[in-house]
N, C-alpha and C positions, 0 to 999 in steps of 0.2 A: 456516199454520205459526205465525204470530205469536200467534194465540189460544191455542195449546197451550203455548207457552213463557211468555207473559206473561198471567197470569190475573187481573190487577188493573189497572184503568186509571182515569184521571180526566182530564176535559177542561174547559177554561174558554173561553168566548167573550166577548170584550169589544168593545164598539162605542164608538169615540172619534172624534168628528167624522165624517170620511168614510172612516175606516179600521176594518177588522176585525182583531182580534188573537185568534189561537187558540193556546192553550197546552195541552200534553198531557203526560201521564206514563203510561208503561207499566212495570209492575213484576212481578217474580216474587214471589208470595205463597205461603209455605209454611204452610198452615193447620194442619198437624199439629204444627209446631214453634213456632208463634206464641205469644208470652207473653200476648197480649191476647185470644186466642180464648176464648170461653166454653165450658165443658165441663159438660154435664149430669151431675151425680153420681148423682142418683136422681129418680124421679118417683113420687108417691103420690097415690092418689085417696081422699079422705075420704068417710065415709058422709054427712056433713052439711056445710053451708057453714061456712066459718071466719069468726068475728066478732072475734077478738082474735089478734094476732100475724100472722105469725111473729115470735117474739122469741128471740134467741140468749141462752142461759144457759151459764155455765161448768160443765163436768163436772169436779168436784174429784178424781175417780178417775184421769183420764188427761190433764187439762189442755186437752182439746178443747172445742168449743162444741156444745151440743145445741140442739134447736129446741122451743120451747113454743108451742102454739096452743090456742085455745078455739073449740069449734064452737057452732052455733046452739042445740044442745040442752044447752048449758052443761057439756059434757065438756071437761076440761082434759087435754091430750094432750102427753106428752113423747116426742120422737123423737131418735134418735141422728143424728149428722151424715151417716150413711149411709142414713137413712130407716127404720130399725127402730123400731117403736113399743115403748117401754119400759113405759109404763103409760097408763091412761085413768082419770080420776077425775071423778065427777059432782059438780058444785058447785051451790049453791042459786041462783046468778044469774051475770050477766055480771061479769067482772073489771073493776074501776074503776081506771083509771090503769095504771101499769107494775108488773110483777112485779119485786120486789127480791130479791137474794140476800144472805143474812146467814149468819154463822157463830155461831149462837146458843149453842153449847156451847164455843166457842173451841178446837175440836179439828181445824180444817182442813176439816171437812165442811160443805158449804153447804146451806142450806135456802132454799126459795122462800117469800117473804112477800108477801101481797097481800090485797085486800079486795074484797068484793061489797057491795051495798047493805045486807045484813043480817048479814054475818059477816066476821071477820078470820081468815085462814088462815096457818099456817106448816107447809109440807110438807117432808118429808125427800126424799132422792134417790129413794126407792122409791114416792113418792106417798102415804106414810102421814102422817097428821096428827100433828104435834108439838103444835100449838096450834090450837084452833078456838073462837073467841069469838063469841058472838051480840051484835050491836050494835043500837042503836036505828035504825029505818028513817029517822029524821030526821037522823041523823049526816051531816055533810058528808063527801064522798067523798075523803078524803085520809088516808093512813096513814104514820106514821113509826115504824120499829121500831129500837130500840137494845138492846144487850145489855151488861150491866155485870158479868157473871160467869157461871160455869158453870151456876148454877141460877136466874138471874133474867133476866127479859125485861121491858122497858118498851115498851109500845105506846101511842103518842099518836095519837088520832084527832081530827082537826080538823074 
């Protein structure tokens, strides 16, 4: 009867000189109402192994976080926080560093800015390219993107 009522337990055995101390705790654990229980929201099987991510990015439409991953075939994939694939975009190589979010047009809509060894990309929410610059393959792999107005963008590649 105890095992049905108390479904969580812990015991400690301590040996000190010629004495044994046993401490124990029996508790009732309500898995359904526990704030610390992990809940699987979704599970997704990708066609290829993931090499970059997952990285959380802000969804400017609803304020939630979406998930960005890149697979071994250099496909960049944006998923909702419920596991729905929004889009998949083929890139020329592996993303170097972290994907940054910028508001290039100062309109509250965020773009994804990142680089590969040969290109600098700025993608909109739908995966369309706003900017795609070819760089030298000898360029060090660091990107800094700043915007100083509605029609200008400065990209510093170090």
